[in-house]
ChimeraX commands (.cxc) that place a marker at each C-alpha (Angstrom):
marker #1 position -49.30,4.89,-66.43 radius 0.5
marker #1 position -52.62,2.61,-65.85 radius 0.5
marker #1 position -55.58,3.85,-67.69 radius 0.5
marker #1 position -59.15,2.63,-67.07 radius 0.5
marker #1 position -60.37,0.16,-64.59 radius 0.5
marker #1 position -56.87,-0.42,-63.41 radius 0.5
marker #1 position -56.09,3.20,-62.60 radius 0.5
marker #1 position -59.61,3.50,-60.43 radius 0.5
marker #1 position -58.42,0.49,-58.71 radius 0.5
marker #1 position -54.78,1.90,-58.41 radius 0.5
marker #1 position -56.39,5.06,-56.90 radius 0.5
marker #1 position -58.03,3.10,-54.32 radius 0.5
marker #1 position -55.62,0.09,-53.30 radius 0.5
marker #1 position -51.89,1.87,-53.71 radius 0.5
marker #1 position -50.52,2.56,-50.69 radius 0.5
marker #1 position -49.57,6.66,-51.19 radius 0.5
marker #1 position -46.02,7.83,-49.82 radius 0.5
marker #1 position -47.81,9.75,-46.74 radius 0.5
marker #1 position -49.38,6.50,-45.74 radius 0.5
marker #1 position -45.94,4.77,-45.40 radius 0.5
marker #1 position -44.78,5.77,-41.71 radius 0.5
marker #1 position -45.92,4.82,-38.25 radius 0.5
marker #1 position -48.45,7.40,-37.76 radius 0.5
marker #1 position -50.53,7.28,-40.72 radius 0.5
marker #1 position -53.23,9.75,-41.51 radius 0.5
marker #1 position -56.88,8.84,-40.92 radius 0.5
marker #1 position -58.62,7.49,-43.77 radius 0.5
marker #1 position -61.11,9.62,-45.74 radius 0.5
marker #1 position -64.00,7.53,-45.47 radius 0.5
marker #1 position -64.90,4.63,-43.13 radius 0.5
marker #1 position -67.73,2.20,-43.10 radius 0.5
marker #1 position -68.93,0.93,-39.55 radius 0.5
marker #1 position -70.92,-1.83,-38.99 radius 0.5
marker #1 position -73.76,-1.43,-36.98 radius 0.5
marker #1 position -75.19,-5.05,-36.98 radius 0.5
marker #1 position -73.39,-8.32,-38.42 radius 0.5
marker #1 position -76.79,-9.74,-38.93 radius 0.5
marker #1 position -78.72,-10.03,-42.19 radius 0.5
marker #1 position -81.76,-11.36,-43.68 radius 0.5
marker #1 position -80.19,-12.43,-46.92 radius 0.5
marker #1 position -77.97,-15.30,-47.63 radius 0.5
marker #1 position -75.83,-13.76,-50.68 radius 0.5
marker #1 position -73.63,-16.79,-52.11 radius 0.5
marker #1 position -71.14,-14.03,-52.90 radius 0.5
marker #1 position -71.28,-12.05,-49.56 radius 0.5
marker #1 position -68.15,-12.36,-47.08 radius 0.5
marker #1 position -70.66,-12.56,-43.96 radius 0.5
marker #1 position -71.07,-16.04,-45.07 radius 0.5
marker #1 position -67.25,-16.91,-44.41 radius 0.5
marker #1 position -67.29,-15.64,-40.78 radius 0.5
marker #1 position -66.53,-18.30,-38.04 radius 0.5
marker #1 position -69.40,-17.31,-36.02 radius 0.5
marker #1 position -72.27,-15.80,-37.53 radius 0.5
marker #1 position -73.21,-12.11,-35.42 radius 0.5
marker #1 position -76.34,-12.52,-33.59 radius 0.5
marker #1 position -76.45,-9.11,-31.94 radius 0.5
marker #1 position -76.14,-4.80,-32.83 radius 0.5
marker #1 position -73.25,-2.71,-31.78 radius 0.5
marker #1 position -73.68,-0.91,-28.46 radius 0.5
marker #1 position -74.33,2.36,-29.19 radius 0.5
marker #1 position -72.16,3.98,-26.86 radius 0.5
marker #1 position -69.30,1.80,-28.45 radius 0.5
marker #1 position -70.57,3.57,-31.85 radius 0.5
marker #1 position -70.55,7.09,-30.11 radius 0.5
marker #1 position -67.22,6.71,-28.86 radius 0.5
marker #1 position -65.37,5.12,-32.22 radius 0.5
marker #1 position -67.20,7.69,-34.14 radius 0.5
marker #1 position -65.98,10.58,-32.33 radius 0.5
marker #1 position -62.62,9.19,-32.57 radius 0.5
marker #1 position -62.77,8.83,-36.08 radius 0.5
marker #1 position -63.86,12.63,-36.53 radius 0.5
marker #1 position -61.44,13.97,-34.49 radius 0.5
marker #1 position -58.66,11.82,-36.37 radius 0.5
marker #1 position -60.13,13.79,-39.53 radius 0.5
marker #1 position -61.95,11.00,-40.98 radius 0.5
marker #1 position -64.56,13.21,-43.34 radius 0.5
marker #1 position -67.08,10.34,-44.76 radius 0.5
marker #1 position -68.86,7.69,-42.79 radius 0.5
marker #1 position -70.95,4.78,-44.11 radius 0.5
marker #1 position -73.30,3.34,-41.57 radius 0.5
marker #1 position -73.16,-0.48,-42.75 radius 0.5
marker #1 position -70.72,-2.98,-43.88 radius 0.5
marker #1 position -71.35,-6.47,-43.79 radius 0.5
marker #1 position -74.66,-6.83,-42.44 radius 0.5
marker #1 position -77.74,-5.26,-43.66 radius 0.5
marker #1 position -78.26,-1.80,-40.82 radius 0.5
marker #1 position -81.99,-1.79,-41.60 radius 0.5
marker #1 position -82.34,-5.00,-39.11 radius 0.5
marker #1 position -81.35,-2.50,-36.34 radius 0.5
marker #1 position -83.64,0.42,-37.74 radius 0.5
marker #1 position -83.32,2.54,-34.28 radius 0.5
marker #1 position -79.90,2.10,-34.35 radius 0.5
marker #1 position -79.57,3.32,-37.62 radius 0.5
marker #1 position -81.32,6.38,-37.28 radius 0.5
marker #1 position -79.76,7.14,-33.91 radius 0.5
marker #1 position -76.23,6.69,-35.74 radius 0.5
marker #1 position -76.99,8.81,-38.53 radius 0.5
marker #1 position -77.89,11.83,-36.12 radius 0.5
marker #1 position -75.03,11.26,-34.16 radius 0.5
marker #1 position -72.66,11.08,-37.27 radius 0.5
marker #1 position -74.23,14.38,-38.59 radius 0.5
marker #1 position -74.07,16.25,-34.95 radius 0.5
marker #1 position -70.34,15.38,-35.03 radius 0.5
marker #1 position -69.94,17.48,-38.59 radius 0.5
marker #1 position -69.27,14.31,-40.74 radius 0.5
marker #1 position -70.18,15.97,-43.88 radius 0.5
marker #1 position -71.12,12.81,-45.78 radius 0.5
marker #1 position -73.03,10.21,-44.02 radius 0.5
marker #1 position -74.03,7.28,-46.35 radius 0.5
marker #1 position -75.39,3.76,-46.44 radius 0.5
marker #1 position -75.95,0.85,-48.87 radius 0.5
marker #1 position -78.82,-1.42,-48.18 radius 0.5
marker #1 position -80.36,-4.42,-49.85 radius 0.5
marker #1 position -83.74,-2.58,-49.44 radius 0.5
marker #1 position -85.85,-5.38,-48.45 radius 0.5
marker #1 position -86.40,-3.56,-44.85 radius 0.5
marker #1 position -85.94,0.06,-45.47 radius 0.5
marker #1 position -89.08,0.62,-45.78 radius 0.5
marker #1 position -90.44,4.37,-46.26 radius 0.5
marker #1 position -91.11,4.73,-42.40 radius 0.5
marker #1 position -87.43,4.24,-41.85 radius 0.5
marker #1 position -86.39,6.08,-45.21 radius 0.5
marker #1 position -87.83,9.12,-44.10 radius 0.5
marker #1 position -86.10,8.59,-40.46 radius 0.5
marker #1 position -82.54,8.23,-41.97 radius 0.5
marker #1 position -83.04,11.13,-44.35 radius 0.5
marker #1 position -84.54,13.33,-41.55 radius 0.5
marker #1 position -81.24,12.70,-39.29 radius 0.5
marker #1 position -79.45,13.75,-42.23 radius 0.5
marker #1 position -78.25,10.86,-44.57 radius 0.5
marker #1 position -76.18,11.83,-47.60 radius 0.5
marker #1 position -76.71,9.02,-49.61 radius 0.5
marker #1 position -78.82,5.84,-49.87 radius 0.5
marker #1 position -78.01,3.03,-52.03 radius 0.5
marker #1 position -80.14,0.03,-52.85 radius 0.5
marker #1 position -77.62,-2.96,-53.70 radius 0.5
marker #1 position -80.10,-5.13,-56.00 radius 0.5
marker #1 position -78.03,-8.01,-57.48 radius 0.5
marker #1 position -80.70,-9.90,-59.54 radius 0.5
marker #1 position -82.36,-9.45,-62.72 radius 0.5
marker #1 position -85.42,-10.73,-61.58 radius 0.5
marker #1 position -87.22,-13.16,-59.06 radius 0.5
marker #1 position -85.74,-16.27,-60.17 radius 0.5
marker #1 position -82.06,-15.21,-60.07 radius 0.5
marker #1 position -82.87,-13.34,-56.96 radius 0.5
marker #1 position -83.80,-16.55,-55.33 radius 0.5
marker #1 position -80.78,-18.42,-56.68 radius 0.5
marker #1 position -78.26,-15.43,-55.94 radius 0.5
marker #1 position -79.57,-13.98,-52.69 radius 0.5
marker #1 position -80.70,-17.51,-51.19 radius 0.5
marker #1 position -83.75,-16.18,-49.92 radius 0.5
marker #1 position -87.54,-16.27,-50.89 radius 0.5
marker #1 position -88.82,-13.59,-54.13 radius 0.5
marker #1 position -91.34,-11.63,-51.54 radius 0.5
marker #1 position -87.98,-9.92,-50.41 radius 0.5
marker #1 position -86.93,-9.38,-54.18 radius 0.5
marker #1 position -90.97,-7.73,-54.43 radius 0.5
marker #1 position -90.31,-5.47,-51.04 radius 0.5
marker #1 position -87.19,-4.32,-51.81 radius 0.5
marker #1 position -88.54,-3.11,-55.38 radius 0.5
marker #1 position -91.31,-1.40,-53.44 radius 0.5
marker #1 position -89.00,0.33,-51.67 radius 0.5
marker #1 position -86.79,1.06,-54.01 radius 0.5
marker #1 position -89.38,3.08,-55.96 radius 0.5
marker #1 position -90.50,4.62,-52.89 radius 0.5
marker #1 position -87.31,6.27,-51.88 radius 0.5
marker #1 position -87.72,8.44,-54.70 radius 0.5
marker #1 position -91.02,9.68,-53.23 radius 0.5
marker #1 position -89.65,9.94,-49.73 radius 0.5
marker #1 position -86.69,11.93,-50.80 radius 0.5
marker #1 position -89.00,14.34,-52.54 radius 0.5
marker #1 position -91.04,14.81,-49.00 radius 0.5
marker #1 position -87.79,15.31,-46.80 radius 0.5
marker link #1:1,2 radius 0.2
marker link #1:2,3 radius 0.2
marker link #1:3,4 radius 0.2
marker link #1:4,5 radius 0.2
marker link #1:5,6 radius 0.2
marker link #1:6,7 radius 0.2
marker link #1:7,8 radius 0.2
marker link #1:8,9 radius 0.2
marker link #1:9,10 radius 0.2
marker link #1:10,11 radius 0.2
marker link #1:11,12 radius 0.2
marker link #1:12,13 radius 0.2
marker link #1:13,14 radius 0.2
marker link #1:14,15 radius 0.2
marker link #1:15,16 radius 0.2
marker link #1:16,17 radius 0.2
marker link #1:17,18 radius 0.2
marker link #1:18,19 radius 0.2
marker link #1:19,20 radius 0.2
marker link #1:20,21 radius 0.2
marker link #1:21,22 radius 0.2
marker link #1:22,23 radius 0.2
marker link #1:23,24 radius 0.2
marker link #1:24,25 radius 0.2
marker link #1:25,26 radius 0.2
marker link #1:26,27 radius 0.2
marker link #1:27,28 radius 0.2
marker link #1:28,29 radius 0.2
marker link #1:29,30 radius 0.2
marker link #1:30,31 radius 0.2
marker link #1:31,32 radius 0.2
marker link #1:32,33 radius 0.2
marker link #1:33,34 radius 0.2
marker link #1:34,35 radius 0.2
marker link #1:35,36 radius 0.2
marker link #1:36,37 radius 0.2
marker link #1:37,38 radius 0.2
marker link #1:38,39 radius 0.2
marker link #1:39,40 radius 0.2
marker link #1:40,41 radius 0.2
marker link #1:41,42 radius 0.2
marker link #1:42,43 radius 0.2
marker link #1:43,44 radius 0.2
marker link #1:44,45 radius 0.2
marker link #1:45,46 radius 0.2
marker link #1:46,47 radius 0.2
marker link #1:47,48 radius 0.2
marker link #1:48,49 radius 0.2
marker link #1:49,50 radius 0.2
marker link #1:50,51 radius 0.2
marker link #1:51,52 radius 0.2
marker link #1:52,53 radius 0.2
marker link #1:53,54 radius 0.2
marker link #1:54,55 radius 0.2
marker link #1:55,56 radius 0.2
marker link #1:56,57 radius 0.2
marker link #1:57,58 radius 0.2
marker link #1:58,59 radius 0.2
marker link #1:59,60 radius 0.2
marker link #1:60,61 radius 0.2
marker link #1:61,62 radius 0.2
marker link #1:62,63 radius 0.2
marker link #1:63,64 radius 0.2
marker link #1:64,65 radius 0.2
marker link #1:65,66 radius 0.2
marker link #1:66,67 radius 0.2
marker link #1:67,68 radius 0.2
marker link #1:68,69 radius 0.2
marker link #1:69,70 radius 0.2
marker link #1:70,71 radius 0.2
marker link #1:71,72 radius 0.2
marker link #1:72,73 radius 0.2
marker link #1:73,74 radius 0.2
marker link #1:74,75 radius 0.2
marker link #1:75,76 radius 0.2
marker link #1:76,77 radius 0.2
marker link #1:77,78 radius 0.2
marker link #1:78,79 radius 0.2
marker link #1:79,80 radius 0.2
marker link #1:80,81 radius 0.2
marker link #1:81,82 radius 0.2
marker link #1:82,83 radius 0.2
marker link #1:83,84 radius 0.2
marker link #1:84,85 radius 0.2
marker link #1:85,86 radius 0.2
marker link #1:86,87 radius 0.2
marker link #1:87,88 radius 0.2
marker link #1:88,89 radius 0.2
marker link #1:89,90 radius 0.2
marker link #1:90,91 radius 0.2
marker link #1:91,92 radius 0.2
marker link #1:92,93 radius 0.2
marker link #1:93,94 radius 0.2
marker link #1:94,95 radius 0.2
marker link #1:95,96 radius 0.2
marker link #1:96,97 radius 0.2
marker link #1:97,98 radius 0.2
marker link #1:98,99 radius 0.2
marker link #1:99,100 radius 0.2
marker link #1:100,101 radius 0.2
marker link #1:101,102 radius 0.2
marker link #1:102,103 radius 0.2
marker link #1:103,104 radius 0.2
marker link #1:104,105 radius 0.2
marker link #1:105,106 radius 0.2
marker link #1:106,107 radius 0.2
marker link #1:107,108 radius 0.2
marker link #1:108,109 radius 0.2
marker link #1:109,110 radius 0.2
marker link #1:110,111 radius 0.2
marker link #1:111,112 radius 0.2
marker link #1:112,113 radius 0.2
marker link #1:113,114 radius 0.2
marker link #1:114,115 radius 0.2
marker link #1:115,116 radius 0.2
marker link #1:116,117 radius 0.2
marker link #1:117,118 radius 0.2
marker link #1:118,119 radius 0.2
marker link #1:119,120 radius 0.2
marker link #1:120,121 radius 0.2
marker link #1:121,122 radius 0.2
marker link #1:122,123 radius 0.2
marker link #1:123,124 radius 0.2
marker link #1:124,125 radius 0.2
marker link #1:125,126 radius 0.2
marker link #1:126,127 radius 0.2
marker link #1:127,128 radius 0.2
marker link #1:128,129 radius 0.2
marker link #1:129,130 radius 0.2
marker link #1:130,131 radius 0.2
marker link #1:131,132 radius 0.2
marker link #1:132,133 radius 0.2
marker link #1:133,134 radius 0.2
marker link #1:134,135 radius 0.2
marker link #1:135,136 radius 0.2
marker link #1:136,137 radius 0.2
marker link #1:137,138 radius 0.2
marker link #1:138,139 radius 0.2
marker link #1:139,140 radius 0.2
marker link #1:140,141 radius 0.2
marker link #1:141,142 radius 0.2
marker link #1:142,143 radius 0.2
marker link #1:143,144 radius 0.2
marker link #1:144,145 radius 0.2
marker link #1:145,146 radius 0.2
marker link #1:146,147 radius 0.2
marker link #1:147,148 radius 0.2
marker link #1:148,149 radius 0.2
marker link #1:149,150 radius 0.2
marker link #1:150,151 radius 0.2
marker link #1:151,152 radius 0.2
marker link #1:152,153 radius 0.2
marker link #1:153,154 radius 0.2
marker link #1:154,155 radius 0.2
marker link #1:155,156 radius 0.2
marker link #1:156,157 radius 0.2
marker link #1:157,158 radius 0.2
marker link #1:158,159 radius 0.2
marker link #1:159,160 radius 0.2
marker link #1:160,161 radius 0.2
marker link #1:161,162 radius 0.2
marker link #1:162,163 radius 0.2
marker link #1:163,164 radius 0.2
marker link #1:164,165 radius 0.2
marker link #1:165,166 radius 0.2
marker link #1:166,167 radius 0.2
marker link #1:167,168 radius 0.2
marker link #1:168,169 radius 0.2
marker link #1:169,170 radius 0.2
marker link #1:170,171 radius 0.2
marker link #1:171,172 radius 0.2
marker link #1:172,173 radius 0.2
view
């Protein structure tokens, strides 16, 4: 039996017997992309491999229909992000979190690059019911940030400011 990282990967990637049928159960956790837009240009991100770069955001009526179907099918956790940076559509993001919580999703989560996750937006998503907010900060310093993320260091500074503000905002809400 595998141990360590192999066991953790297998727990995520192996197809269990109950899933090997024509009508498998819904996944426990789903991510849904509110927007394909992103203000970073990370060299490691699959967003850059898309043949056509997205320019718009998801229609909220479509989001409501899809998430209603997911919840009815048994999905328990929903991430309001995928490859795009959801904070680029702040009103949609807050509405999406609020909607998901109104449907009874026990766990609504978000990962952000942090540069646009301002204290005001954090207050909005937290008040809407967000259960988990993670910052993806994939650089050790400004120089590495510019190389890896492909954007100016001012976004690094903004993301760090927003990350530090997140603790204060969490205490407020």
